[in-house]
mmCIF file of the protein (N, C-alpha, C, O) and its ligand, coordinates in Angstrom:
data_MODEL
# 
_entry.id   MODEL 
# 
loop_
_entity.id 
_entity.type 
_entity.pdbx_number_of_molecules 
1 polymer     1 
2 non-polymer 1 
# 
_entity_poly.entity_id                      1 
_entity_poly.type                           'polypeptide(L)' 
_entity_poly.nstd_linkage                   no 
_entity_poly.nstd_monomer                   no 
_entity_poly.pdbx_seq_one_letter_code       MARIFWIVCPKCKMKFYAATDDFRNMDRKLLCPFCDARFVDKEADEIIDGD 
_entity_poly.pdbx_seq_one_letter_code_can   MARIFWIVCPKCKMKFYAATDDFRNMDRKLLCPFCDARFVDKEADEIIDGD 
_entity_poly.pdbx_strand_id                 A 
# 
loop_
_entity_poly_seq.entity_id 
_entity_poly_seq.num 
_entity_poly_seq.mon_id 
_entity_poly_seq.hetero 
1 1  MET n 
1 2  ALA n 
1 3  ARG n 
1 4  ILE n 
1 5  PHE n 
1 6  TRP n 
1 7  ILE n 
1 8  VAL n 
1 9  CYS n 
1 10 PRO n 
1 11 LYS n 
1 12 CYS n 
1 13 LYS n 
1 14 MET n 
1 15 LYS n 
1 16 PHE n 
1 17 TYR n 
1 18 ALA n 
1 19 ALA n 
1 20 THR n 
1 21 ASP n 
1 22 ASP n 
1 23 PHE n 
1 24 ARG n 
1 25 ASN n 
1 26 MET n 
1 27 ASP n 
1 28 ARG n 
1 29 LYS n 
1 30 LEU n 
1 31 LEU n 
1 32 CYS n 
1 33 PRO n 
1 34 PHE n 
1 35 CYS n 
1 36 ASP n 
1 37 ALA n 
1 38 ARG n 
1 39 PHE n 
1 40 VAL n 
1 41 ASP n 
1 42 LYS n 
1 43 GLU n 
1 44 ALA n 
1 45 ASP n 
1 46 GLU n 
1 47 ILE n 
1 48 ILE n 
1 49 ASP n 
1 50 GLY n 
1 51 ASP n 
# 
loop_
_struct_asym.id 
_struct_asym.entity_id 
A 1 
B 2 
# 
loop_
_chem_comp.id 
_chem_comp.type 
_chem_comp.mon_nstd_flag 
ALA 'L-peptide linking' y 
ARG 'L-peptide linking' y 
ASN 'L-peptide linking' y 
ASP 'L-peptide linking' y 
CYS 'L-peptide linking' y 
GLU 'L-peptide linking' y 
GLY 'peptide linking'   y 
ILE 'L-peptide linking' y 
LEU 'L-peptide linking' y 
LYS 'L-peptide linking' y 
MET 'L-peptide linking' y 
PHE 'L-peptide linking' y 
PRO 'L-peptide linking' y 
THR 'L-peptide linking' y 
TRP 'L-peptide linking' y 
TYR 'L-peptide linking' y 
VAL 'L-peptide linking' y 
ZN  non-polymer         . 
# 
_pdbx_entity_nonpoly.entity_id   2 
_pdbx_entity_nonpoly.name        ? 
_pdbx_entity_nonpoly.comp_id     ZN 
# 
_pdbx_nonpoly_scheme.asym_id         B 
_pdbx_nonpoly_scheme.entity_id       2 
_pdbx_nonpoly_scheme.mon_id          ZN 
_pdbx_nonpoly_scheme.ndb_seq_num     1 
_pdbx_nonpoly_scheme.pdb_seq_num     101 
_pdbx_nonpoly_scheme.auth_seq_num    101 
_pdbx_nonpoly_scheme.pdb_mon_id      ZN 
_pdbx_nonpoly_scheme.auth_mon_id     ZN 
_pdbx_nonpoly_scheme.pdb_strand_id   A 
_pdbx_nonpoly_scheme.pdb_ins_code    . 
# 
loop_
_atom_site.group_PDB 
_atom_site.id 
_atom_site.type_symbol 
_atom_site.label_atom_id 
_atom_site.label_alt_id 
_atom_site.label_comp_id 
_atom_site.label_asym_id 
_atom_site.label_entity_id 
_atom_site.label_seq_id 
_atom_site.pdbx_PDB_ins_code 
_atom_site.Cartn_x 
_atom_site.Cartn_y 
_atom_site.Cartn_z 
_atom_site.occupancy 
_atom_site.B_iso_or_equiv 
_atom_site.pdbx_formal_charge 
_atom_site.auth_seq_id 
_atom_site.auth_comp_id 
_atom_site.auth_asym_id 
_atom_site.auth_atom_id 
_atom_site.pdbx_PDB_model_num 
ATOM   1   N  N  . MET A 1 1  ? -33.536 -6.933  2.719  1.00 0.00 ? 1   MET A N  1 
ATOM   2   C  CA . MET A 1 1  ? -32.182 -7.352  2.371  1.00 0.00 ? 1   MET A CA 1 
ATOM   3   C  C  . MET A 1 1  ? -31.172 -6.593  3.213  1.00 0.00 ? 1   MET A C  1 
ATOM   4   O  O  . MET A 1 1  ? -31.270 -5.375  3.361  1.00 0.00 ? 1   MET A O  1 
ATOM   5   N  N  . ALA A 1 2  ? -30.224 -7.296  3.752  1.00 0.00 ? 2   ALA A N  1 
ATOM   6   C  CA . ALA A 1 2  ? -29.228 -6.660  4.608  1.00 0.00 ? 2   ALA A CA 1 
ATOM   7   C  C  . ALA A 1 2  ? -28.289 -5.779  3.780  1.00 0.00 ? 2   ALA A C  1 
ATOM   8   O  O  . ALA A 1 2  ? -27.948 -6.108  2.644  1.00 0.00 ? 2   ALA A O  1 
ATOM   9   N  N  . ARG A 1 3  ? -27.889 -4.683  4.356  1.00 0.00 ? 3   ARG A N  1 
ATOM   10  C  CA . ARG A 1 3  ? -26.934 -3.814  3.676  1.00 0.00 ? 3   ARG A CA 1 
ATOM   11  C  C  . ARG A 1 3  ? -25.532 -4.396  3.818  1.00 0.00 ? 3   ARG A C  1 
ATOM   12  O  O  . ARG A 1 3  ? -25.197 -5.017  4.827  1.00 0.00 ? 3   ARG A O  1 
ATOM   13  N  N  . ILE A 1 4  ? -24.742 -4.186  2.809  1.00 0.00 ? 4   ILE A N  1 
ATOM   14  C  CA . ILE A 1 4  ? -23.371 -4.689  2.847  1.00 0.00 ? 4   ILE A CA 1 
ATOM   15  C  C  . ILE A 1 4  ? -22.380 -3.573  2.518  1.00 0.00 ? 4   ILE A C  1 
ATOM   16  O  O  . ILE A 1 4  ? -22.767 -2.529  1.993  1.00 0.00 ? 4   ILE A O  1 
ATOM   17  N  N  . PHE A 1 5  ? -21.124 -3.793  2.824  1.00 0.00 ? 5   PHE A N  1 
ATOM   18  C  CA . PHE A 1 5  ? -20.069 -2.894  2.386  1.00 0.00 ? 5   PHE A CA 1 
ATOM   19  C  C  . PHE A 1 5  ? -18.896 -3.756  1.946  1.00 0.00 ? 5   PHE A C  1 
ATOM   20  O  O  . PHE A 1 5  ? -18.776 -4.916  2.339  1.00 0.00 ? 5   PHE A O  1 
ATOM   21  N  N  . TRP A 1 6  ? -18.035 -3.172  1.127  1.00 0.00 ? 6   TRP A N  1 
ATOM   22  C  CA . TRP A 1 6  ? -16.886 -3.902  0.603  1.00 0.00 ? 6   TRP A CA 1 
ATOM   23  C  C  . TRP A 1 6  ? -15.625 -3.485  1.346  1.00 0.00 ? 6   TRP A C  1 
ATOM   24  O  O  . TRP A 1 6  ? -15.462 -2.319  1.704  1.00 0.00 ? 6   TRP A O  1 
ATOM   25  N  N  . ILE A 1 7  ? -14.759 -4.419  1.567  1.00 0.00 ? 7   ILE A N  1 
ATOM   26  C  CA . ILE A 1 7  ? -13.526 -4.176  2.302  1.00 0.00 ? 7   ILE A CA 1 
ATOM   27  C  C  . ILE A 1 7  ? -12.369 -4.766  1.491  1.00 0.00 ? 7   ILE A C  1 
ATOM   28  O  O  . ILE A 1 7  ? -12.495 -5.828  0.881  1.00 0.00 ? 7   ILE A O  1 
ATOM   29  N  N  . VAL A 1 8  ? -11.239 -4.050  1.498  1.00 0.00 ? 8   VAL A N  1 
ATOM   30  C  CA . VAL A 1 8  ? -10.039 -4.611  0.884  1.00 0.00 ? 8   VAL A CA 1 
ATOM   31  C  C  . VAL A 1 8  ? -9.118  -5.087  2.001  1.00 0.00 ? 8   VAL A C  1 
ATOM   32  O  O  . VAL A 1 8  ? -8.728  -4.314  2.876  1.00 0.00 ? 8   VAL A O  1 
ATOM   33  N  N  . CYS A 1 9  ? -8.786  -6.344  1.957  1.00 0.00 ? 9   CYS A N  1 
ATOM   34  C  CA . CYS A 1 9  ? -7.948  -6.955  2.987  1.00 0.00 ? 9   CYS A CA 1 
ATOM   35  C  C  . CYS A 1 9  ? -6.559  -6.300  3.008  1.00 0.00 ? 9   CYS A C  1 
ATOM   36  O  O  . CYS A 1 9  ? -5.927  -6.170  1.960  1.00 0.00 ? 9   CYS A O  1 
ATOM   37  N  N  . PRO A 1 10 ? -6.079  -5.888  4.189  1.00 0.00 ? 10  PRO A N  1 
ATOM   38  C  CA . PRO A 1 10 ? -4.759  -5.256  4.280  1.00 0.00 ? 10  PRO A CA 1 
ATOM   39  C  C  . PRO A 1 10 ? -3.620  -6.236  4.038  1.00 0.00 ? 10  PRO A C  1 
ATOM   40  O  O  . PRO A 1 10 ? -2.490  -5.820  3.784  1.00 0.00 ? 10  PRO A O  1 
ATOM   41  N  N  . LYS A 1 11 ? -3.899  -7.503  4.112  1.00 0.00 ? 11  LYS A N  1 
ATOM   42  C  CA . LYS A 1 11 ? -2.848  -8.500  3.968  1.00 0.00 ? 11  LYS A CA 1 
ATOM   43  C  C  . LYS A 1 11 ? -2.707  -8.990  2.516  1.00 0.00 ? 11  LYS A C  1 
ATOM   44  O  O  . LYS A 1 11 ? -1.617  -8.934  1.947  1.00 0.00 ? 11  LYS A O  1 
ATOM   45  N  N  . CYS A 1 12 ? -3.814  -9.472  1.916  1.00 0.00 ? 12  CYS A N  1 
ATOM   46  C  CA . CYS A 1 12 ? -3.723  -10.037 0.569  1.00 0.00 ? 12  CYS A CA 1 
ATOM   47  C  C  . CYS A 1 12 ? -4.305  -9.121  -0.501 1.00 0.00 ? 12  CYS A C  1 
ATOM   48  O  O  . CYS A 1 12 ? -4.224  -9.429  -1.690 1.00 0.00 ? 12  CYS A O  1 
ATOM   49  N  N  . LYS A 1 13 ? -4.902  -7.973  -0.083 1.00 0.00 ? 13  LYS A N  1 
ATOM   50  C  CA . LYS A 1 13 ? -5.435  -6.973  -1.019 1.00 0.00 ? 13  LYS A CA 1 
ATOM   51  C  C  . LYS A 1 13 ? -6.626  -7.450  -1.833 1.00 0.00 ? 13  LYS A C  1 
ATOM   52  O  O  . LYS A 1 13 ? -6.966  -6.850  -2.853 1.00 0.00 ? 13  LYS A O  1 
ATOM   53  N  N  . MET A 1 14 ? -7.258  -8.522  -1.388 1.00 0.00 ? 14  MET A N  1 
ATOM   54  C  CA . MET A 1 14 ? -8.452  -8.980  -2.079 1.00 0.00 ? 14  MET A CA 1 
ATOM   55  C  C  . MET A 1 14 ? -9.671  -8.271  -1.501 1.00 0.00 ? 14  MET A C  1 
ATOM   56  O  O  . MET A 1 14 ? -9.674  -7.860  -0.341 1.00 0.00 ? 14  MET A O  1 
ATOM   57  N  N  . LYS A 1 15 ? -10.708 -8.134  -2.327 1.00 0.00 ? 15  LYS A N  1 
ATOM   58  C  CA . LYS A 1 15 ? -11.918 -7.435  -1.913 1.00 0.00 ? 15  LYS A CA 1 
ATOM   59  C  C  . LYS A 1 15 ? -13.018 -8.448  -1.580 1.00 0.00 ? 15  LYS A C  1 
ATOM   60  O  O  . LYS A 1 15 ? -13.250 -9.405  -2.319 1.00 0.00 ? 15  LYS A O  1 
ATOM   61  N  N  . PHE A 1 16 ? -13.682 -8.211  -0.458 1.00 0.00 ? 16  PHE A N  1 
ATOM   62  C  CA . PHE A 1 16 ? -14.838 -9.046  -0.127 1.00 0.00 ? 16  PHE A CA 1 
ATOM   63  C  C  . PHE A 1 16 ? -15.860 -8.183  0.591  1.00 0.00 ? 16  PHE A C  1 
ATOM   64  O  O  . PHE A 1 16 ? -15.577 -7.031  0.921  1.00 0.00 ? 16  PHE A O  1 
ATOM   65  N  N  . TYR A 1 17 ? -17.051 -8.729  0.836  1.00 0.00 ? 17  TYR A N  1 
ATOM   66  C  CA . TYR A 1 17 ? -18.080 -7.908  1.468  1.00 0.00 ? 17  TYR A CA 1 
ATOM   67  C  C  . TYR A 1 17 ? -18.533 -8.496  2.795  1.00 0.00 ? 17  TYR A C  1 
ATOM   68  O  O  . TYR A 1 17 ? -18.352 -9.683  3.068  1.00 0.00 ? 17  TYR A O  1 
ATOM   69  N  N  . ALA A 1 18 ? -19.125 -7.635  3.608  1.00 0.00 ? 18  ALA A N  1 
ATOM   70  C  CA . ALA A 1 18 ? -19.637 -8.045  4.905  1.00 0.00 ? 18  ALA A CA 1 
ATOM   71  C  C  . ALA A 1 18 ? -20.905 -7.253  5.211  1.00 0.00 ? 18  ALA A C  1 
ATOM   72  O  O  . ALA A 1 18 ? -21.160 -6.224  4.587  1.00 0.00 ? 18  ALA A O  1 
ATOM   73  N  N  . ALA A 1 19 ? -21.690 -7.723  6.159  1.00 0.00 ? 19  ALA A N  1 
ATOM   74  C  CA . ALA A 1 19 ? -22.932 -7.051  6.539  1.00 0.00 ? 19  ALA A CA 1 
ATOM   75  C  C  . ALA A 1 19 ? -22.614 -5.764  7.310  1.00 0.00 ? 19  ALA A C  1 
ATOM   76  O  O  . ALA A 1 19 ? -21.903 -5.782  8.315  1.00 0.00 ? 19  ALA A O  1 
ATOM   77  N  N  . THR A 1 20 ? -23.157 -4.653  6.816  1.00 0.00 ? 20  THR A N  1 
ATOM   78  C  CA . THR A 1 20 ? -22.905 -3.352  7.445  1.00 0.00 ? 20  THR A CA 1 
ATOM   79  C  C  . THR A 1 20 ? -23.298 -3.344  8.918  1.00 0.00 ? 20  THR A C  1 
ATOM   80  O  O  . THR A 1 20 ? -22.528 -2.891  9.765  1.00 0.00 ? 20  THR A O  1 
ATOM   81  N  N  . ASP A 1 21 ? -24.483 -3.841  9.224  1.00 0.00 ? 21  ASP A N  1 
ATOM   82  C  CA . ASP A 1 21 ? -24.970 -3.803  10.606 1.00 0.00 ? 21  ASP A CA 1 
ATOM   83  C  C  . ASP A 1 21 ? -24.102 -4.606  11.568 1.00 0.00 ? 21  ASP A C  1 
ATOM   84  O  O  . ASP A 1 21 ? -24.045 -4.311  12.762 1.00 0.00 ? 21  ASP A O  1 
ATOM   85  N  N  . ASP A 1 22 ? -23.443 -5.600  11.050 1.00 0.00 ? 22  ASP A N  1 
ATOM   86  C  CA . ASP A 1 22 ? -22.635 -6.454  11.918 1.00 0.00 ? 22  ASP A CA 1 
ATOM   87  C  C  . ASP A 1 22 ? -21.193 -5.994  12.072 1.00 0.00 ? 22  ASP A C  1 
ATOM   88  O  O  . ASP A 1 22 ? -20.576 -6.216  13.114 1.00 0.00 ? 22  ASP A O  1 
ATOM   89  N  N  . PHE A 1 23 ? -20.650 -5.349  11.033 1.00 0.00 ? 23  PHE A N  1 
ATOM   90  C  CA . PHE A 1 23 ? -19.204 -5.102  11.046 1.00 0.00 ? 23  PHE A CA 1 
ATOM   91  C  C  . PHE A 1 23 ? -18.756 -3.667  10.817 1.00 0.00 ? 23  PHE A C  1 
ATOM   92  O  O  . PHE A 1 23 ? -17.609 -3.336  11.117 1.00 0.00 ? 23  PHE A O  1 
ATOM   93  N  N  . ARG A 1 24 ? -19.624 -2.803  10.294 1.00 0.00 ? 24  ARG A N  1 
ATOM   94  C  CA . ARG A 1 24 ? -19.184 -1.442  9.984  1.00 0.00 ? 24  ARG A CA 1 
ATOM   95  C  C  . ARG A 1 24 ? -19.140 -0.618  11.267 1.00 0.00 ? 24  ARG A C  1 
ATOM   96  O  O  . ARG A 1 24 ? -20.131 -0.538  11.993 1.00 0.00 ? 24  ARG A O  1 
ATOM   97  N  N  . ASN A 1 25 ? -17.981 -0.003  11.545 1.00 0.00 ? 25  ASN A N  1 
ATOM   98  C  CA . ASN A 1 25 ? -17.785 0.793   12.754 1.00 0.00 ? 25  ASN A CA 1 
ATOM   99  C  C  . ASN A 1 25 ? -18.029 0.003   14.037 1.00 0.00 ? 25  ASN A C  1 
ATOM   100 O  O  . ASN A 1 25 ? -18.494 0.537   15.044 1.00 0.00 ? 25  ASN A O  1 
ATOM   101 N  N  . MET A 1 26 ? -17.707 -1.252  13.967 1.00 0.00 ? 26  MET A N  1 
ATOM   102 C  CA . MET A 1 26 ? -17.786 -2.106  15.145 1.00 0.00 ? 26  MET A CA 1 
ATOM   103 C  C  . MET A 1 26 ? -16.354 -2.529  15.483 1.00 0.00 ? 26  MET A C  1 
ATOM   104 O  O  . MET A 1 26 ? -15.451 -2.430  14.652 1.00 0.00 ? 26  MET A O  1 
ATOM   105 N  N  . ASP A 1 27 ? -16.171 -2.993  16.699 1.00 0.00 ? 27  ASP A N  1 
ATOM   106 C  CA . ASP A 1 27 ? -14.864 -3.545  17.037 1.00 0.00 ? 27  ASP A CA 1 
ATOM   107 C  C  . ASP A 1 27 ? -14.852 -5.049  16.825 1.00 0.00 ? 27  ASP A C  1 
ATOM   108 O  O  . ASP A 1 27 ? -14.098 -5.782  17.465 1.00 0.00 ? 27  ASP A O  1 
ATOM   109 N  N  . ARG A 1 28 ? -15.695 -5.483  15.923 1.00 0.00 ? 28  ARG A N  1 
ATOM   110 C  CA . ARG A 1 28 ? -15.787 -6.910  15.625 1.00 0.00 ? 28  ARG A CA 1 
ATOM   111 C  C  . ARG A 1 28 ? -14.897 -7.230  14.429 1.00 0.00 ? 28  ARG A C  1 
ATOM   112 O  O  . ARG A 1 28 ? -14.930 -6.521  13.424 1.00 0.00 ? 28  ARG A O  1 
ATOM   113 N  N  . LYS A 1 29 ? -14.116 -8.276  14.530 1.00 0.00 ? 29  LYS A N  1 
ATOM   114 C  CA . LYS A 1 29 ? -13.146 -8.561  13.475 1.00 0.00 ? 29  LYS A CA 1 
ATOM   115 C  C  . LYS A 1 29 ? -13.763 -9.269  12.272 1.00 0.00 ? 29  LYS A C  1 
ATOM   116 O  O  . LYS A 1 29 ? -14.556 -10.201 12.398 1.00 0.00 ? 29  LYS A O  1 
ATOM   117 N  N  . LEU A 1 30 ? -13.360 -8.783  11.105 1.00 0.00 ? 30  LEU A N  1 
ATOM   118 C  CA . LEU A 1 30 ? -13.726 -9.426  9.852  1.00 0.00 ? 30  LEU A CA 1 
ATOM   119 C  C  . LEU A 1 30 ? -12.755 -10.565 9.599  1.00 0.00 ? 30  LEU A C  1 
ATOM   120 O  O  . LEU A 1 30 ? -11.608 -10.537 10.045 1.00 0.00 ? 30  LEU A O  1 
ATOM   121 N  N  . LEU A 1 31 ? -13.230 -11.557 8.881  1.00 0.00 ? 31  LEU A N  1 
ATOM   122 C  CA . LEU A 1 31 ? -12.361 -12.669 8.502  1.00 0.00 ? 31  LEU A CA 1 
ATOM   123 C  C  . LEU A 1 31 ? -12.247 -12.691 6.985  1.00 0.00 ? 31  LEU A C  1 
ATOM   124 O  O  . LEU A 1 31 ? -13.241 -12.875 6.283  1.00 0.00 ? 31  LEU A O  1 
ATOM   125 N  N  . CYS A 1 32 ? -11.054 -12.506 6.492  1.00 0.00 ? 32  CYS A N  1 
ATOM   126 C  CA . CYS A 1 32 ? -10.837 -12.537 5.050  1.00 0.00 ? 32  CYS A CA 1 
ATOM   127 C  C  . CYS A 1 32 ? -11.014 -13.973 4.538  1.00 0.00 ? 32  CYS A C  1 
ATOM   128 O  O  . CYS A 1 32 ? -10.377 -14.898 5.042  1.00 0.00 ? 32  CYS A O  1 
ATOM   129 N  N  . PRO A 1 33 ? -11.889 -14.155 3.527  1.00 0.00 ? 33  PRO A N  1 
ATOM   130 C  CA . PRO A 1 33 ? -12.124 -15.509 3.006  1.00 0.00 ? 33  PRO A CA 1 
ATOM   131 C  C  . PRO A 1 33 ? -10.980 -16.018 2.127  1.00 0.00 ? 33  PRO A C  1 
ATOM   132 O  O  . PRO A 1 33 ? -10.938 -17.195 1.770  1.00 0.00 ? 33  PRO A O  1 
ATOM   133 N  N  . PHE A 1 34 ? -10.067 -15.130 1.788  1.00 0.00 ? 34  PHE A N  1 
ATOM   134 C  CA . PHE A 1 34 ? -8.976  -15.515 0.885  1.00 0.00 ? 34  PHE A CA 1 
ATOM   135 C  C  . PHE A 1 34 ? -7.719  -15.933 1.635  1.00 0.00 ? 34  PHE A C  1 
ATOM   136 O  O  . PHE A 1 34 ? -7.059  -16.898 1.251  1.00 0.00 ? 34  PHE A O  1 
ATOM   137 N  N  . CYS A 1 35 ? -7.381  -15.203 2.715  1.00 0.00 ? 35  CYS A N  1 
ATOM   138 C  CA . CYS A 1 35 ? -6.127  -15.510 3.409  1.00 0.00 ? 35  CYS A CA 1 
ATOM   139 C  C  . CYS A 1 35 ? -6.315  -15.736 4.906  1.00 0.00 ? 35  CYS A C  1 
ATOM   140 O  O  . CYS A 1 35 ? -5.342  -15.962 5.625  1.00 0.00 ? 35  CYS A O  1 
ATOM   141 N  N  . ASP A 1 36 ? -7.572  -15.677 5.386  1.00 0.00 ? 36  ASP A N  1 
ATOM   142 C  CA . ASP A 1 36 ? -7.885  -15.915 6.795  1.00 0.00 ? 36  ASP A CA 1 
ATOM   143 C  C  . ASP A 1 36 ? -7.352  -14.840 7.745  1.00 0.00 ? 36  ASP A C  1 
ATOM   144 O  O  . ASP A 1 36 ? -7.260  -15.074 8.950  1.00 0.00 ? 36  ASP A O  1 
ATOM   145 N  N  . ALA A 1 37 ? -7.004  -13.678 7.220  1.00 0.00 ? 37  ALA A N  1 
ATOM   146 C  CA . ALA A 1 37 ? -6.597  -12.584 8.093  1.00 0.00 ? 37  ALA A CA 1 
ATOM   147 C  C  . ALA A 1 37 ? -7.812  -12.090 8.881  1.00 0.00 ? 37  ALA A C  1 
ATOM   148 O  O  . ALA A 1 37 ? -8.935  -12.089 8.378  1.00 0.00 ? 37  ALA A O  1 
ATOM   149 N  N  . ARG A 1 38 ? -7.566  -11.672 10.121 1.00 0.00 ? 38  ARG A N  1 
ATOM   150 C  CA . ARG A 1 38 ? -8.633  -11.092 10.944 1.00 0.00 ? 38  ARG A CA 1 
ATOM   151 C  C  . ARG A 1 38 ? -8.272  -9.649  11.243 1.00 0.00 ? 38  ARG A C  1 
ATOM   152 O  O  . ARG A 1 38 ? -7.163  -9.347  11.683 1.00 0.00 ? 38  ARG A O  1 
ATOM   153 N  N  . PHE A 1 39 ? -9.243  -8.752  10.994 1.00 0.00 ? 39  PHE A N  1 
ATOM   154 C  CA . PHE A 1 39 ? -8.977  -7.333  11.217 1.00 0.00 ? 39  PHE A CA 1 
ATOM   155 C  C  . PHE A 1 39 ? -10.305 -6.591  11.339 1.00 0.00 ? 39  PHE A C  1 
ATOM   156 O  O  . PHE A 1 39 ? -11.326 -7.057  10.833 1.00 0.00 ? 39  PHE A O  1 
ATOM   157 N  N  . VAL A 1 40 ? -10.294 -5.436  12.008 1.00 0.00 ? 40  VAL A N  1 
ATOM   158 C  CA . VAL A 1 40 ? -11.511 -4.624  12.085 1.00 0.00 ? 40  VAL A CA 1 
ATOM   159 C  C  . VAL A 1 40 ? -11.549 -3.685  10.877 1.00 0.00 ? 40  VAL A C  1 
ATOM   160 O  O  . VAL A 1 40 ? -10.537 -3.507  10.200 1.00 0.00 ? 40  VAL A O  1 
ATOM   161 N  N  . ASP A 1 41 ? -12.707 -3.088  10.607 1.00 0.00 ? 41  ASP A N  1 
ATOM   162 C  CA . ASP A 1 41 ? -12.868 -2.304  9.377  1.00 0.00 ? 41  ASP A CA 1 
ATOM   163 C  C  . ASP A 1 41 ? -11.872 -1.143  9.291  1.00 0.00 ? 41  ASP A C  1 
ATOM   164 O  O  . ASP A 1 41 ? -11.439 -0.778  8.198  1.00 0.00 ? 41  ASP A O  1 
ATOM   165 N  N  . LYS A 1 42 ? -11.510 -0.563  10.441 1.00 0.00 ? 42  LYS A N  1 
ATOM   166 C  CA . LYS A 1 42 ? -10.560 0.556   10.436 1.00 0.00 ? 42  LYS A CA 1 
ATOM   167 C  C  . LYS A 1 42 ? -9.202  0.171   9.866  1.00 0.00 ? 42  LYS A C  1 
ATOM   168 O  O  . LYS A 1 42 ? -8.475  1.023   9.355  1.00 0.00 ? 42  LYS A O  1 
ATOM   169 N  N  . GLU A 1 43 ? -8.867  -1.086  9.950  1.00 0.00 ? 43  GLU A N  1 
ATOM   170 C  CA . GLU A 1 43 ? -7.560  -1.550  9.498  1.00 0.00 ? 43  GLU A CA 1 
ATOM   171 C  C  . GLU A 1 43 ? -7.543  -1.923  8.009  1.00 0.00 ? 43  GLU A C  1 
ATOM   172 O  O  . GLU A 1 43 ? -6.487  -2.241  7.461  1.00 0.00 ? 43  GLU A O  1 
ATOM   173 N  N  . ALA A 1 44 ? -8.691  -1.884  7.369  1.00 0.00 ? 44  ALA A N  1 
ATOM   174 C  CA . ALA A 1 44 ? -8.782  -2.282  5.957  1.00 0.00 ? 44  ALA A CA 1 
ATOM   175 C  C  . ALA A 1 44 ? -8.011  -1.313  5.063  1.00 0.00 ? 44  ALA A C  1 
ATOM   176 O  O  . ALA A 1 44 ? -7.902  -0.129  5.379  1.00 0.00 ? 44  ALA A O  1 
ATOM   177 N  N  . ASP A 1 45 ? -7.482  -1.810  3.959  1.00 0.00 ? 45  ASP A N  1 
ATOM   178 C  CA . ASP A 1 45 ? -6.827  -0.958  2.981  1.00 0.00 ? 45  ASP A CA 1 
ATOM   179 C  C  . ASP A 1 45 ? -7.808  0.020   2.358  1.00 0.00 ? 45  ASP A C  1 
ATOM   180 O  O  . ASP A 1 45 ? -7.473  1.169   2.070  1.00 0.00 ? 45  ASP A O  1 
ATOM   181 N  N  . GLU A 1 46 ? -9.025  -0.461  2.158  1.00 0.00 ? 46  GLU A N  1 
ATOM   182 C  CA . GLU A 1 46 ? -10.037 0.375   1.525  1.00 0.00 ? 46  GLU A CA 1 
ATOM   183 C  C  . GLU A 1 46 ? -11.404 -0.106  1.967  1.00 0.00 ? 46  GLU A C  1 
ATOM   184 O  O  . GLU A 1 46 ? -11.608 -1.300  2.186  1.00 0.00 ? 46  GLU A O  1 
ATOM   185 N  N  . ILE A 1 47 ? -12.347 0.828   2.099  1.00 0.00 ? 47  ILE A N  1 
ATOM   186 C  CA . ILE A 1 47 ? -13.720 0.483   2.445  1.00 0.00 ? 47  ILE A CA 1 
ATOM   187 C  C  . ILE A 1 47 ? -14.652 1.145   1.445  1.00 0.00 ? 47  ILE A C  1 
ATOM   188 O  O  . ILE A 1 47 ? -14.553 2.348   1.206  1.00 0.00 ? 47  ILE A O  1 
ATOM   189 N  N  . ILE A 1 48 ? -15.539 0.387   0.872  1.00 0.00 ? 48  ILE A N  1 
ATOM   190 C  CA . ILE A 1 48 ? -16.519 0.939   -0.049 1.00 0.00 ? 48  ILE A CA 1 
ATOM   191 C  C  . ILE A 1 48 ? -17.905 0.682   0.533  1.00 0.00 ? 48  ILE A C  1 
ATOM   192 O  O  . ILE A 1 48 ? -18.389 -0.450  0.539  1.00 0.00 ? 48  ILE A O  1 
ATOM   193 N  N  . ASP A 1 49 ? -18.536 1.749   1.022  1.00 0.00 ? 49  ASP A N  1 
ATOM   194 C  CA . ASP A 1 49 ? -19.855 1.591   1.605  1.00 0.00 ? 49  ASP A CA 1 
ATOM   195 C  C  . ASP A 1 49 ? -20.923 1.487   0.524  1.00 0.00 ? 49  ASP A C  1 
ATOM   196 O  O  . ASP A 1 49 ? -20.828 2.148   -0.511 1.00 0.00 ? 49  ASP A O  1 
ATOM   197 N  N  . GLY A 1 50 ? -21.928 0.669   0.755  1.00 0.00 ? 50  GLY A N  1 
ATOM   198 C  CA . GLY A 1 50 ? -23.052 0.585   -0.162 1.00 0.00 ? 50  GLY A CA 1 
ATOM   199 C  C  . GLY A 1 50 ? -23.980 1.768   0.050  1.00 0.00 ? 50  GLY A C  1 
ATOM   200 O  O  . GLY A 1 50 ? -23.617 2.708   0.758  1.00 0.00 ? 50  GLY A O  1 
ATOM   201 N  N  . ASP A 1 51 ? -25.152 1.750   -0.536 1.00 0.00 ? 51  ASP A N  1 
ATOM   202 C  CA . ASP A 1 51 ? -26.073 2.867   -0.325 1.00 0.00 ? 51  ASP A CA 1 
ATOM   203 C  C  . ASP A 1 51 ? -27.123 2.577   0.684  1.00 0.00 ? 51  ASP A C  1 
ATOM   204 O  O  . ASP A 1 51 ? -27.966 3.430   0.960  1.00 0.00 ? 51  ASP A O  1 
HETATM 205 ZN ZN . ZN  B 2 .  ? -6.839  -11.439 2.931  1.00 0.00 2 101 ZN  A ZN 1 
# 
């Protein structure tokens, strides 16, 4: 099972998750499913890493 982490969107403040291997500490942009904002993990309001 792929590891995931949770991100809080800086624009709409909603929380969603993404695959750690694909997006954590990468310069790859996340796409918020709620407001379509694009941002990298560093720009998130909050990051909650899984175990
Ligand atoms: Zn958003």
